[in-house]
DSSP file (Angstrom, degrees, kcal/mol; ACC not computed):
  #  RESIDUE AA STRUCTURE BP1 BP2  ACC     N-H-->O    O-->H-N    N-H-->O    O-->H-N    TCO  KAPPA ALPHA  PHI   PSI    X-CA   Y-CA   Z-CA
    1    1 A M    >         0   0    0      0, 0.0     3,-1.3     0, 0.0     0, 0.0   0.000 360.0 360.0 360.0 -34.3  -12.7  -24.0   -2.1
    2    2 A A  T 3   +     0   0    0      1,-0.3   109,-0.0     2,-0.2     0, 0.0   0.651 360.0  57.8 -70.1 -14.2  -11.3  -23.2   -5.6
    3    3 A A  T 3  S+     0   0    0      1,-0.1     4,-0.4     2,-0.1    -1,-0.3   0.594  93.4  71.3 -87.7 -12.0  -12.9  -19.7   -5.4
    4    4 A L    X>  +     0   0    0     -3,-1.3     4,-2.8     1,-0.2     3,-0.5   0.767  67.5  83.9 -83.2 -29.0  -11.2  -18.7   -2.3
    5    5 A P  H 3> S+     0   0    0      0, 0.0     4,-2.4     0, 0.0     5,-0.2   0.875  96.1  43.6 -50.1 -49.3   -7.4  -18.1   -3.1
    6    6 A P  H 3> S+     0   0    0      0, 0.0     4,-1.9     0, 0.0    -2,-0.1   0.896 116.4  48.6 -62.8 -34.9   -7.8  -14.5   -4.4
    7    7 A C  H <> S+     0   0    0     -3,-0.5     4,-2.0    -4,-0.4     5,-0.1   0.911 111.7  48.3 -69.1 -42.5  -10.1  -13.6   -1.5
    8    8 A V  H  X S+     0   0    0     -4,-2.8     4,-2.8     1,-0.2    -1,-0.2   0.874 109.6  54.1 -64.0 -38.7   -7.7  -15.1    1.1
    9    9 A L  H  X S+     0   0    0     -4,-2.4     4,-2.8    -5,-0.3     5,-0.4   0.895 106.1  52.1 -63.6 -40.4   -4.9  -13.2   -0.5
   10   10 A L  H  X S+     0   0    0     -4,-1.9     4,-2.6     2,-0.2     5,-0.3   0.937 112.4  45.9 -59.7 -46.6   -6.8   -9.9   -0.1
   11   11 A V  H  X S+     0   0    0     -4,-2.0     4,-2.6     2,-0.2     5,-0.2   0.928 114.4  47.7 -62.6 -45.5   -7.3  -10.7    3.6
   12   12 A Q  H  X S+     0   0    0     -4,-2.8     4,-2.3     2,-0.2    -2,-0.2   0.943 117.1  40.0 -64.6 -48.8   -3.7  -11.7    4.1
   13   13 A V  H  X S+     0   0    0     -4,-2.8     4,-2.6     2,-0.2     5,-0.2   0.922 117.5  49.8 -70.4 -42.3   -2.2   -8.7    2.3
   14   14 A G  H  X S+     0   0    0     -4,-2.6     4,-2.2    -5,-0.4    -2,-0.2   0.922 111.9  47.5 -60.2 -44.3   -4.8   -6.3    3.8
   15   15 A F  H  X S+     0   0    0     -4,-2.6     4,-2.8    -5,-0.3     5,-0.2   0.918 111.8  51.0 -63.1 -44.2   -4.2   -7.6    7.3
   16   16 A T  H  X S+     0   0    0     -4,-2.3     4,-2.8    -5,-0.2     5,-0.3   0.924 110.3  48.9 -60.3 -45.2   -0.4   -7.4    6.9
   17   17 A L  H  X S+     0   0    0     -4,-2.6     4,-2.3     2,-0.2    29,-0.4   0.892 112.4  48.9 -62.4 -39.5   -0.7   -3.7    5.7
   18   18 A V  H  X S+     0   0    0     -4,-2.2     4,-2.3    -5,-0.2    -2,-0.2   0.938 113.0  46.2 -65.5 -46.6   -2.9   -2.8    8.6
   19   19 A I  H  X S+     0   0    0     -4,-2.8     4,-2.5     2,-0.2    -2,-0.2   0.935 115.3  45.7 -61.9 -47.4   -0.5   -4.5   11.2
   20   20 A V  H  X S+     0   0    0     -4,-2.8     4,-2.6    -5,-0.2    -1,-0.2   0.884 111.1  54.8 -65.5 -36.0    2.6   -2.9    9.7
   21   21 A G  H  X S+     0   0    0     -4,-2.3     4,-2.5    -5,-0.3    -1,-0.2   0.914 109.3  46.8 -60.1 -43.5    0.7    0.5    9.5
   22   22 A I  H  X S+     0   0    0     -4,-2.3     4,-2.1     2,-0.2    -2,-0.2   0.925 112.1  50.0 -65.3 -43.8    0.0    0.2   13.2
   23   23 A L  H  X>S+     0   0    0     -4,-2.5     5,-2.4     1,-0.2     4,-0.6   0.902 112.2  48.5 -60.6 -40.2    3.6   -0.7   14.0
   24   24 A A  H ><5S+     0   0    0     -4,-2.6     3,-1.0     1,-0.2    -2,-0.2   0.924 110.4  50.5 -64.6 -44.6    4.8    2.3   12.0
   25   25 A K  H 3<5S+     0   0    0     -4,-2.5    -1,-0.2     1,-0.3    -2,-0.2   0.856 111.4  48.5 -62.2 -35.1    2.3    4.6   13.7
   26   26 A L  H 3<5S-     0   0    0     -4,-2.1    -1,-0.3    -5,-0.2    -2,-0.2   0.538 112.0-121.5 -83.0  -6.7    3.5    3.4   17.1
   27   27 A G  T <<5 +     0   0    0     -3,-1.0    -3,-0.2    -4,-0.6     2,-0.2   0.780  48.3 171.8  73.0  27.2    7.2    3.8   16.1
   28   28 A V      < -     0   0    0     -5,-2.4    15,-2.7    -6,-0.2     2,-0.3  -0.457  30.1-124.9 -70.6 139.8    8.1    0.2   16.7
   29   29 A R  B     -A   42   0A   0     13,-0.2    13,-0.3    -2,-0.2    12,-0.1  -0.650  24.3-110.8 -88.0 144.0   11.5   -0.9   15.6
   30   30 A Q        -     0   0    0     11,-3.6    10,-3.1    -2,-0.3    11,-0.1  -0.543  15.2-155.1 -71.5 129.4   11.9   -3.8   13.2
   31   31 A P  S    S+     0   0    0      0, 0.0     8,-0.1     0, 0.0    -1,-0.1   0.533  82.3  26.3 -79.9  -4.8   13.5   -6.9   14.8
   32   32 A F  S    S-     0   0    0      6,-0.1     8,-0.2     9,-0.1     9,-0.1  -0.963 100.5 -80.2-150.5 159.5   14.7   -8.0   11.3
   33   33 A P        -     0   0    0      0, 0.0     2,-0.5     0, 0.0     6,-0.1  -0.401  37.7-164.5 -65.5 140.9   15.5   -6.3    8.0
   34   34 A V  B >   -B   37   0B   0      3,-2.3     3,-2.5    -2,-0.1     2,-0.1  -0.969  58.1 -52.3-128.3 115.7   12.6   -5.4    5.8
   35   35 A S  T 3  S-     0   0    0     -2,-0.5    14,-0.0     1,-0.3    15,-0.0  -0.362 124.5 -16.1  54.4-123.1   13.4   -4.6    2.1
   36   36 A S  T 3  S+     0   0    0     -2,-0.1    -1,-0.3    -3,-0.1    13,-0.0   0.504 117.1  98.3 -90.1  -0.7   16.2   -2.0    2.2
   37   37 A M  B <  S-B   34   0B   0     -3,-2.5    -3,-2.3     1,-0.0     3,-0.1  -0.750  70.6-134.8 -89.6 125.7   15.6   -1.1    5.9
   38   38 A P    >   -     0   0    0      0, 0.0     3,-1.9     0, 0.0    -8,-0.2  -0.262  35.0 -78.6 -73.6 163.1   18.0   -2.8    8.3
   39   39 A A  T 3  S+     0   0    0      1,-0.2     3,-0.1    -8,-0.1   -10,-0.0  -0.325 119.4  37.4 -54.9 140.0   17.0   -4.4   11.6
   40   40 A G  T 3  S+     0   0    0    -10,-3.1    -1,-0.2     1,-0.4     2,-0.1   0.239  87.0 123.7  96.7 -13.5   16.4   -1.8   14.2
   41   41 A S  S <  S-     0   0    0     -3,-1.9   -11,-3.6   -11,-0.1    -1,-0.4  -0.458  72.3 -99.8 -74.8 152.7   14.8    0.7   11.9
   42   42 A V  B     -A   29   0A   0    -13,-0.3   -13,-0.2    -2,-0.1   -18,-0.1  -0.541  47.0-100.3 -69.3 137.1   11.4    2.1   12.6
   43   43 A F        -     0   0    0    -15,-2.7   -16,-0.1   -20,-0.2    -1,-0.1  -0.270  37.4-154.6 -55.6 143.5    8.7    0.3   10.6
   44   44 A R        -     0   0    0      1,-0.1   -20,-0.1    -3,-0.1     5,-0.1  -0.801  39.0 -72.1-112.6 159.9    7.5    2.2    7.6
   45   45 A P    >>  -     0   0    0      0, 0.0     4,-1.2     0, 0.0     3,-1.1  -0.260  42.8-127.3 -53.1 137.9    4.0    1.8    6.0
   46   46 A G  H 3> S+     0   0    0    -29,-0.4     4,-2.1     1,-0.3     5,-0.1   0.804 106.9  62.2 -58.5 -32.4    3.8   -1.4    4.2
   47   47 A I  H 3> S+     0   0    0      1,-0.2     4,-2.6    36,-0.2    -1,-0.3   0.844  99.9  55.9 -63.8 -33.1    2.7    0.2    1.0
   48   48 A L  H <> S+     0   0    0     -3,-1.1     4,-2.7     2,-0.2    -1,-0.2   0.897 107.4  48.8 -64.8 -39.7    6.0    2.1    0.9
   49   49 A T  H  X S+     0   0    0     -4,-1.2     4,-2.7     2,-0.2     5,-0.2   0.899 110.8  50.2 -65.9 -40.9    7.9   -1.2    1.0
   50   50 A I  H  X S+     0   0    0     -4,-2.1     4,-2.8     2,-0.2     5,-0.3   0.935 112.8  46.6 -64.1 -45.5    5.7   -2.6   -1.8
   51   51 A I  H  X S+     0   0    0     -4,-2.6     4,-2.4     1,-0.2     5,-0.4   0.945 112.6  50.7 -59.9 -48.2    6.4    0.5   -3.9
   52   52 A E  H  X S+     0   0    0     -4,-2.7     4,-2.3     1,-0.2     5,-0.3   0.933 115.8  40.6 -57.5 -49.3   10.1    0.4   -3.2
   53   53 A D  H  X>S+     0   0    0     -4,-2.7     4,-2.4     2,-0.2     5,-1.0   0.912 115.6  48.1 -70.4 -42.9   10.4   -3.3   -4.1
   54   54 A V  I  <>S+     0   0    0     -4,-2.8     5,-2.1    -5,-0.2     4,-0.3   0.948 119.6  38.1 -65.4 -47.3    8.2   -3.4   -7.2
   55   55 A V  I  <5S+     0   0    0     -4,-2.4     6,-1.6    -5,-0.3     7,-0.2   0.937 121.5  43.1 -70.5 -45.8    9.7   -0.3   -8.8
   56   56 A A  I  <5S+     0   0    0     -4,-2.3     6,-2.2    -5,-0.4    -3,-0.2   0.915 130.6  21.5 -68.1 -44.0   13.3   -1.1   -7.8
   57   57 A V  I ><5S+     0   0    0     -4,-2.4     3,-0.7    -5,-0.3    -3,-0.2   0.952 134.0  31.4 -90.0 -63.6   13.3   -4.8   -8.5
   58   58 A D  I 3 <S+     0   0    0     -5,-1.0    -3,-0.2    -4,-0.3    -4,-0.1   0.867 125.5  45.8 -65.2 -37.4   10.5   -5.5  -11.0
   59   59 A G  T 3 <S-     0   0    0     -5,-2.1    -1,-0.3    -6,-0.2    -3,-0.2   0.545 106.9-128.5 -84.2  -6.1   10.8   -2.1  -12.7
   60   60 A G    <   +     0   0    0     -3,-0.7    -4,-0.2    -6,-0.3    -3,-0.2   0.720  67.9 130.3  72.1  22.0   14.6   -2.4  -12.8
   61   61 A R     >  -     0   0    0     -6,-1.6     4,-0.7     1,-0.2     3,-0.4   0.737  47.5-168.4 -84.6 -20.4   15.3    1.0  -11.1
   62   62 A G  H  >  -     0   0    0     -6,-2.2     4,-1.6    -7,-0.2     3,-0.2  -0.136  41.9 -30.8  77.0-163.0   17.7   -0.5   -8.6
   63   63 A R  H  > S+     0   0    0      1,-0.2     4,-2.5     2,-0.2     5,-0.2   0.782 127.7  62.7 -68.8 -30.6   19.4    0.9   -5.5
   64   64 A L  H  > S+     0   0    0     -3,-0.4     4,-2.2     1,-0.2    -1,-0.2   0.927 105.6  46.6 -61.8 -43.8   19.5    4.5   -6.6
   65   65 A Y  H  X S+     0   0    0     -4,-0.7     4,-2.9    -3,-0.2     5,-0.2   0.918 110.2  53.6 -63.0 -43.9   15.7    4.5   -6.8
   66   66 A R  H  X S+     0   0    0     -4,-1.6     4,-2.4     1,-0.2    -2,-0.2   0.935 111.8  44.0 -55.7 -48.7   15.4    2.9   -3.3
   67   67 A S  H  X S+     0   0    0     -4,-2.5     4,-2.0     1,-0.2    -1,-0.2   0.880 113.5  50.7 -69.0 -36.4   17.6    5.5   -1.7
   68   68 A A  H  X S+     0   0    0     -4,-2.2     4,-2.3    -5,-0.2    -1,-0.2   0.907 111.1  49.0 -64.8 -42.5   15.9    8.4   -3.5
   69   69 A L  H  X S+     0   0    0     -4,-2.9     4,-2.4     1,-0.2    -2,-0.2   0.933 112.9  46.4 -65.2 -44.5   12.5    7.1   -2.4
   70   70 A M  H  X S+     0   0    0     -4,-2.4     4,-2.1    -5,-0.2    -1,-0.2   0.861 111.4  52.5 -67.6 -33.2   13.6    6.7    1.2
   71   71 A E  H  X S+     0   0    0     -4,-2.0     4,-2.2     2,-0.2    -1,-0.2   0.908 109.9  48.7 -65.6 -41.6   15.2   10.2    1.2
   72   72 A R  H  X S+     0   0    0     -4,-2.3     4,-2.1     1,-0.2    -2,-0.2   0.918 109.3  52.4 -63.7 -41.7   12.0   11.7   -0.1
   73   73 A Y  H  < S+     0   0    0     -4,-2.4     7,-0.2     1,-0.2    -2,-0.2   0.912 112.5  45.4 -59.9 -43.0   10.0    9.9    2.6
   74   74 A R  H  < S+     0   0    0     -4,-2.1    -1,-0.2     1,-0.2    -2,-0.2   0.869 117.2  44.7 -67.5 -36.0   12.3   11.3    5.3
   75   75 A A  H  < S+     0   0    0     -4,-2.2     2,-0.6    -5,-0.1    -2,-0.2   0.741 105.6  61.6 -83.8 -24.5   12.2   14.8    3.8
   76   76 A S     X  -     0   0    0     -4,-2.1     4,-1.9     1,-0.2    -1,-0.1  -0.899  48.7-172.8-119.2 114.8    8.5   15.3    3.1
   77   77 A L  H  > S+     0   0    0     -2,-0.6     4,-2.4     2,-0.2     5,-0.2   0.874  94.1  54.8 -64.7 -37.8    5.8   15.2    5.7
   78   78 A R  H  > S+     0   0    0      1,-0.2     4,-2.3     2,-0.2    -1,-0.2   0.900 107.9  48.4 -63.3 -41.0    3.2   15.4    2.9
   79   79 A F  H  > S+     0   0    0      2,-0.2     4,-2.5    -7,-0.2    -1,-0.2   0.881 109.6  52.9 -66.0 -38.7    4.7   12.3    1.3
   80   80 A Q  H  X S+     0   0    0     -4,-1.9     4,-2.4    -7,-0.2    -2,-0.2   0.930 110.4  47.7 -60.6 -46.3    4.7   10.5    4.6
   81   81 A R  H  X S+     0   0    0     -4,-2.4     4,-2.7     2,-0.2    -2,-0.2   0.886 110.6  52.2 -64.3 -39.0    1.0   11.3    5.1
   82   82 A L  H  X S+     0   0    0     -4,-2.3     4,-2.8     2,-0.2     5,-0.2   0.944 111.1  46.3 -59.9 -48.2    0.3   10.1    1.5
   83   83 A M  H  X S+     0   0    0     -4,-2.5     4,-2.0     1,-0.2   -36,-0.2   0.894 113.5  49.2 -63.1 -40.7    2.0    6.8    2.1
   84   84 A E  H  X S+     0   0    0     -4,-2.4     4,-2.0     2,-0.2    -1,-0.2   0.927 113.2  47.1 -64.5 -45.4    0.3    6.3    5.5
   85   85 A S  H  X S+     0   0    0     -4,-2.7     4,-2.6     1,-0.2    -2,-0.2   0.916 112.7  48.1 -64.0 -43.9   -3.1    7.1    3.9
   86   86 A L  H  X S+     0   0    0     -4,-2.8     4,-2.6     1,-0.2     5,-0.3   0.851 108.1  56.8 -66.1 -32.2   -2.6    4.8    1.0
   87   87 A N  H  X S+     0   0    0     -4,-2.0     4,-2.6    -5,-0.2    -2,-0.2   0.933 111.5  41.6 -63.0 -45.5   -1.4    2.1    3.4
   88   88 A W  H  X>S+     0   0    0     -4,-2.0     4,-2.6     2,-0.2     5,-0.7   0.902 113.2  54.8 -67.7 -39.4   -4.8    2.3    5.3
   89   89 A F  H  X5S+     0   0    0     -4,-2.6     4,-1.4     1,-0.2     5,-0.2   0.946 118.0  33.6 -57.9 -52.6   -6.8    2.6    2.0
   90   90 A W  H  X5S+     0   0    0     -4,-2.6     4,-2.4     3,-0.2     5,-0.3   0.896 120.8  50.8 -73.5 -39.2   -5.3   -0.6    0.6
   91   91 A G  H  X5S+     0   0    0     -4,-2.6     4,-2.2    -5,-0.3    -3,-0.2   0.979 119.3  32.0 -63.9 -58.2   -5.0   -2.4    3.9
   92   92 A F  H  X5S+     0   0    0     -4,-2.6     4,-2.9    -5,-0.2     5,-0.3   0.889 119.5  54.9 -69.6 -37.1   -8.5   -1.9    5.2
   93   93 A G  H  X<S+     0   0    0     -4,-1.4     4,-2.6    -5,-0.7     5,-0.2   0.944 112.2  42.2 -60.9 -47.8  -10.0   -2.0    1.7
   94   94 A G  H  X S+     0   0    0     -4,-2.4     4,-2.8    -5,-0.2     5,-0.2   0.910 115.2  50.4 -63.6 -43.1   -8.4   -5.4    1.0
   95   95 A L  H  X S+     0   0    0     -4,-2.2     4,-2.2    -5,-0.3    -2,-0.2   0.941 115.1  42.2 -61.6 -49.3   -9.2   -6.8    4.4
   96   96 A I  H  X S+     0   0    0     -4,-2.9     4,-2.7     2,-0.2     5,-0.2   0.925 115.8  48.4 -65.0 -45.5  -12.9   -5.7    4.1
   97   97 A M  H  X S+     0   0    0     -4,-2.6     4,-2.6    -5,-0.3     5,-0.2   0.922 112.6  49.1 -65.0 -43.0  -13.3   -6.8    0.5
   98   98 A G  H  X S+     0   0    0     -4,-2.8     4,-2.4    -5,-0.2    -1,-0.2   0.923 112.8  46.5 -62.8 -43.8  -11.7  -10.3    1.2
   99   99 A I  H  X S+     0   0    0     -4,-2.2     4,-2.4    -5,-0.2    -2,-0.2   0.920 113.0  49.7 -63.3 -44.8  -13.9  -10.9    4.2
  100  100 A L  H  X S+     0   0    0     -4,-2.7     4,-2.8     1,-0.2     5,-0.2   0.938 112.5  47.5 -59.3 -46.7  -17.0   -9.8    2.4
  101  101 A L  H  X S+     0   0    0     -4,-2.6     4,-3.2    -5,-0.2     5,-0.3   0.911 110.5  50.5 -64.7 -41.1  -16.2  -12.1   -0.5
  102  102 A I  H  X S+     0   0    0     -4,-2.4     4,-1.9    -5,-0.2    -1,-0.2   0.914 112.3  49.1 -61.0 -41.4  -15.5  -15.1    1.6
  103  103 A S  H  X S+     0   0    0     -4,-2.4     4,-0.6    -5,-0.2    -2,-0.2   0.922 114.6  44.1 -61.8 -45.7  -18.8  -14.5    3.4
  104  104 A I  H >X S+     0   0    0     -4,-2.8     3,-1.3     1,-0.2     4,-1.0   0.942 113.1  50.2 -65.8 -48.0  -20.7  -14.2    0.1
  105  105 A I  H 3< S+     0   0    0     -4,-3.2     3,-0.4     1,-0.3    -1,-0.2   0.844 104.9  58.3 -61.5 -34.0  -19.0  -17.2   -1.5
  106  106 A S  H 3< S+     0   0    0     -4,-1.9    -1,-0.3    -5,-0.3    -2,-0.2   0.730 110.3  44.0 -68.7 -19.2  -19.7  -19.4    1.5
  107  107 A K  H << S+     0   0    0     -3,-1.3     2,-0.3    -4,-0.6    -1,-0.2   0.575  89.4 100.8-100.9 -11.5  -23.4  -18.8    1.1
  108  108 A V     <  -     0   0    0     -4,-1.0     6,-0.0    -3,-0.4    -4,-0.0  -0.571  54.3-162.3 -76.5 135.3  -23.6  -19.2   -2.7
  109  109 A H        +     0   0    0     -2,-0.3     2,-0.7     1,-0.1    -1,-0.1   0.606  68.0  80.5 -95.9 -13.8  -24.9  -22.6   -3.7
  110  110 A T     >  -     0   0    0      1,-0.2     4,-2.5     2,-0.0     5,-0.2  -0.855  64.7-156.8 -99.2 117.3  -23.7  -22.7   -7.3
  111  111 A N  H  > S+     0   0    0     -2,-0.7     4,-2.6     1,-0.2     5,-0.2   0.880  93.0  51.7 -58.9 -41.8  -20.0  -23.7   -7.6
  112  112 A T  H  > S+     0   0    0      2,-0.2     4,-2.4     1,-0.2    -1,-0.2   0.922 111.4  46.6 -62.5 -44.9  -19.6  -22.0  -11.0
  113  113 A F  H  > S+     0   0    0      2,-0.2     4,-2.5     1,-0.2    -2,-0.2   0.908 113.0  49.1 -65.4 -42.7  -21.1  -18.7   -9.7
  114  114 A A  H  X S+     0   0    0     -4,-2.5     4,-2.7     2,-0.2    -2,-0.2   0.902 111.3  50.6 -63.1 -40.4  -18.9  -18.8   -6.5
  115  115 A F  H  X S+     0   0    0     -4,-2.6     4,-1.9    -5,-0.2    -2,-0.2   0.925 110.6  49.4 -61.9 -44.7  -15.8  -19.5   -8.7
  116  116 A G  H  X S+     0   0    0     -4,-2.4     4,-1.2     1,-0.2     5,-0.4   0.899 112.9  46.4 -61.7 -43.0  -16.7  -16.6  -10.9
  117  117 A L  H  X S+     0   0    0     -4,-2.5     4,-1.8     1,-0.2     3,-0.4   0.946 112.7  50.1 -62.5 -48.5  -17.2  -14.3   -7.9
  118  118 A G  H  < S+     0   0    0     -4,-2.7    -2,-0.2     1,-0.2    -1,-0.2   0.787 119.3  35.7 -63.5 -30.2  -13.9  -15.4   -6.2
  119  119 A W  H  < S+     0   0    0     -4,-1.9    -1,-0.2    -5,-0.2    -2,-0.2   0.519 124.4  38.3-104.6  -5.9  -11.8  -14.9   -9.3
  120  120 A T  H  X S+     0   0    0     -4,-1.2     4,-2.0    -3,-0.4     3,-0.5   0.823 105.8  56.5-107.0 -49.4  -13.4  -11.9  -10.8
  121  121 A I  H  X S+     0   0    0     -4,-1.8     4,-3.0    -5,-0.4     5,-0.2   0.878 103.4  54.3 -60.0 -42.0  -14.4   -9.5   -8.1
  122  122 A P  H  > S+     0   0    0      0, 0.0     4,-2.6     0, 0.0    -1,-0.2   0.889 110.3  48.1 -60.5 -34.6  -10.9   -9.1   -6.5
  123  123 A W  H  > S+     0   0    0     -3,-0.5     4,-2.2     2,-0.2    -2,-0.2   0.895 113.1  47.1 -70.6 -39.1   -9.5   -8.1   -9.9
  124  124 A I  H  X S+     0   0    0     -4,-2.0     4,-2.4     2,-0.2     5,-0.2   0.932 113.5  48.8 -64.4 -45.8  -12.2   -5.6  -10.4
  125  125 A W  H  X S+     0   0    0     -4,-3.0     4,-2.8     1,-0.2     5,-0.2   0.934 111.6  49.0 -61.2 -47.1  -11.7   -4.2   -6.9
  126  126 A A  H  X S+     0   0    0     -4,-2.6     4,-2.5    -5,-0.2    -1,-0.2   0.888 110.4  51.9 -60.9 -39.2   -7.9   -4.0   -7.4
  127  127 A G  H  X S+     0   0    0     -4,-2.2     4,-2.2     2,-0.2    -1,-0.2   0.925 111.9  44.9 -63.3 -44.7   -8.5   -2.2  -10.7
  128  128 A V  H  X S+     0   0    0     -4,-2.4     4,-2.5     1,-0.2     5,-0.2   0.930 114.1  49.6 -65.3 -43.7  -10.8    0.4   -9.2
  129  129 A W  H  X S+     0   0    0     -4,-2.8     4,-2.6     1,-0.2    -2,-0.2   0.886 110.4  51.6 -62.5 -38.1   -8.4    0.8   -6.2
  130  130 A A  H  X S+     0   0    0     -4,-2.5     4,-2.4    -5,-0.2    -1,-0.2   0.911 110.7  47.5 -66.3 -41.7   -5.5    1.3   -8.6
  131  131 A V  H  X S+     0   0    0     -4,-2.2     4,-2.1     2,-0.2     5,-0.2   0.948 114.0  46.7 -63.3 -48.2   -7.4    4.0  -10.6
  132  132 A V  H  X S+     0   0    0     -4,-2.5     4,-2.6     1,-0.2    -2,-0.2   0.920 112.8  51.2 -59.3 -44.0   -8.4    5.8   -7.4
  133  133 A T  H  X S+     0   0    0     -4,-2.6     4,-3.1    -5,-0.2     5,-0.3   0.903 107.8  52.5 -59.7 -43.2   -4.8    5.5   -6.1
  134  134 A T  H  X S+     0   0    0     -4,-2.4     4,-2.4     2,-0.2     5,-0.2   0.948 113.8  41.0 -59.8 -51.2   -3.4    7.0   -9.3
  135  135 A Y  H  X S+     0   0    0     -4,-2.1     4,-2.2     2,-0.2    -1,-0.2   0.899 116.8  49.9 -64.8 -40.5   -5.6   10.1   -9.2
  136  136 A W  H  X S+     0   0    0     -4,-2.6     4,-2.6    -5,-0.2    -2,-0.2   0.938 113.2  45.0 -62.9 -48.7   -5.1   10.5   -5.5
  137  137 A A  H  X S+     0   0    0     -4,-3.1     4,-2.7     1,-0.2     5,-0.2   0.901 112.4  50.9 -67.1 -40.8   -1.3   10.2   -5.6
  138  138 A K  H  X S+     0   0    0     -4,-2.4     4,-2.0    -5,-0.3    -1,-0.2   0.913 112.9  46.6 -63.3 -40.3   -1.0   12.5   -8.6
  139  139 A S  H  X S+     0   0    0     -4,-2.2     4,-2.3    -5,-0.2    -2,-0.2   0.935 114.3  47.1 -63.9 -46.3   -3.1   15.1   -6.9
  140  140 A A  H  X S+     0   0    0     -4,-2.6     4,-2.4     1,-0.2    -2,-0.2   0.885 112.1  49.9 -65.8 -38.1   -1.2   14.8   -3.6
  141  141 A L  H  X S+     0   0    0     -4,-2.7     4,-2.5     2,-0.2    -1,-0.2   0.862 109.0  52.1 -70.6 -34.1    2.2   15.0   -5.4
  142  142 A R  H  X S+     0   0    0     -4,-2.0     4,-2.3    -5,-0.2    -2,-0.2   0.930 111.9  46.8 -64.7 -43.3    1.1   18.1   -7.3
  143  143 A D  H  X S+     0   0    0     -4,-2.3     4,-2.7     2,-0.2     5,-0.3   0.898 111.6  51.2 -63.8 -39.9    0.1   19.7   -3.9
  144  144 A E  H  X S+     0   0    0     -4,-2.4     4,-2.7     2,-0.2    -2,-0.2   0.932 110.2  49.1 -62.7 -44.7    3.4   18.6   -2.4
  145  145 A K  H  X S+     0   0    0     -4,-2.5     4,-2.2     2,-0.2    -2,-0.2   0.922 113.2  47.5 -62.0 -44.4    5.4   20.1   -5.3
  146  146 A R  H  X S+     0   0    0     -4,-2.3     4,-1.7     1,-0.2    -2,-0.2   0.943 117.4  40.5 -62.2 -49.1    3.4   23.5   -5.0
  147  147 A T  H  X S+     0   0    0     -4,-2.7     4,-2.7     2,-0.2    -1,-0.2   0.823 110.8  58.6 -73.0 -28.4    3.8   23.7   -1.3
  148  148 A W  H  X S+     0   0    0     -4,-2.7     4,-2.6    -5,-0.3    -1,-0.2   0.951 108.6  45.0 -63.1 -47.6    7.4   22.5   -1.4
  149  149 A S  H  X S+     0   0    0     -4,-2.2     4,-1.9     1,-0.2    -1,-0.2   0.864 113.1  51.0 -67.0 -32.7    8.4   25.4   -3.7
  150  150 A E  H  X S+     0   0    0     -4,-1.7     4,-2.1     2,-0.2    -1,-0.2   0.915 111.4  48.5 -65.7 -42.2    6.4   27.8   -1.5
  151  151 A L  H  X S+     0   0    0     -4,-2.7     4,-2.1     1,-0.2    -2,-0.2   0.904 110.2  51.2 -63.6 -41.7    8.2   26.5    1.6
  152  152 A Q  H  X S+     0   0    0     -4,-2.6     4,-1.4     1,-0.2    -1,-0.2   0.883 109.1  50.7 -63.6 -38.6   11.6   26.8   -0.1
  153  153 A R  H  X S+     0   0    0     -4,-1.9     4,-1.2     1,-0.2    -1,-0.2   0.912 110.5  49.2 -65.2 -42.2   10.9   30.5   -1.1
  154  154 A K  H  < S+     0   0    0     -4,-2.1     3,-0.2     1,-0.2    -1,-0.2   0.884 110.5  51.0 -63.7 -37.4    9.9   31.3    2.5
  155  155 A N  H  < S+     0   0    0     -4,-2.1    -1,-0.2     1,-0.2    -2,-0.2   0.778 110.5  48.7 -72.0 -26.6   13.1   29.7    3.8
  156  156 A T  H  <        0   0    0     -4,-1.4    -1,-0.2     1,-0.2    -2,-0.2   0.660 360.0 360.0 -87.0 -16.6   15.3   31.7    1.4
  157  157 A V     <        0   0    0     -4,-1.2    -1,-0.2    -3,-0.2    -2,-0.2   0.471 360.0 360.0 -82.9 360.0   13.7   35.0    2.2
């Protein structure tokens, strides 16, 4: 049992991201406020909410950052697709990894080994996912910047 908390957290967060991603894809309106979005707003990918809250609150960037992030999300189709893709990547990835680990840990007969798996593998997985996300996001944002300036030139001509 002591090996399960990180695995259960992966399942819980992954499942939440998947559900919110589906609600966003379907254009469902929020019955309650979520982060800076008031009740009645269309759901946004859960990963966008996490980014918004972590950077604005924990990173100390505040309300100006929140409004700039949401403005960028509204203005850029590429950024919307990136957020949606990252939402599925983290949501399904966490859900699958958590379920796999719970299944493996339930079959391991050595408590120490199960504890080691349950408290080590989720951190390794998150580290790998974070590195992949960093390179993926940087590449996507470079492409967005290039195509954004090309689009701006076409609109001014």
